[in-house]
C-alpha positions, 0 to 999 in steps of 0.5 A: 512023208515030206514034212520030214525031218530027221537028224542022226548023231553019232558017239565019237568014243571020246568023252561025251562028243558026238557029230551029228547029221542032219538029213540035208548033209550037214555036219556039225561037232556037239558036247555036252561042254560047249565051245568052240570045237562044239556045241551044246545040243542047249546050244543048238535049240537055242539057234534054231528058234534065232534062225527060223525067227531071222528068216522069217521077220527079213523075208516078210521085211523083204517083201514091205520092201524095208531097205534092209543094209544089214541085219541080224538075232541075238538070243539068251535062255535061262534055263532051270535049276532043276532036271529036265533043266529046259529053258524057262526063259529067252528073250530075242533082240532084233537088230535092225540097220537099214535105211528108213525104216519104218519101225510098225513093220518091225514090229509088224514081222516080229509078230506074225514071226511070233504068233504063225509063222517061227515053228521053232518058236511056238515049240517054246510058247506050247512049252510054256517059255516066257519069251519077251523079244525087242528090237532096235533099228539103227539108220544108215 
């Protein structure tokens, strides 16, 4: 299966701390008590969505020949009070810094990512999570 992705987590033997390894070989630490030593699984879900859409949007903006100098995506999620405490709503803010960036192009790149390309955000959409997106352009 060429589309298959893998991950493995191994308990450290200490509290709820795990060492994760992705199929690519990348390693990271997971803990239910997120902090500087390890992130929580739910934080990694947010990072996955932010990373997925960021890669789409910057790629599309580059193809549109936008002169982007700096680009970031900020994401904030609100979880349900009751178990399984899924994300009920997320806010995604795109920040594009560059020269003469076209607002319509940024909006279109975000729309394409959200509706077609970003499989991570599609998983949120399909589970009923409300996704709010906004962007700001900062001229350099």
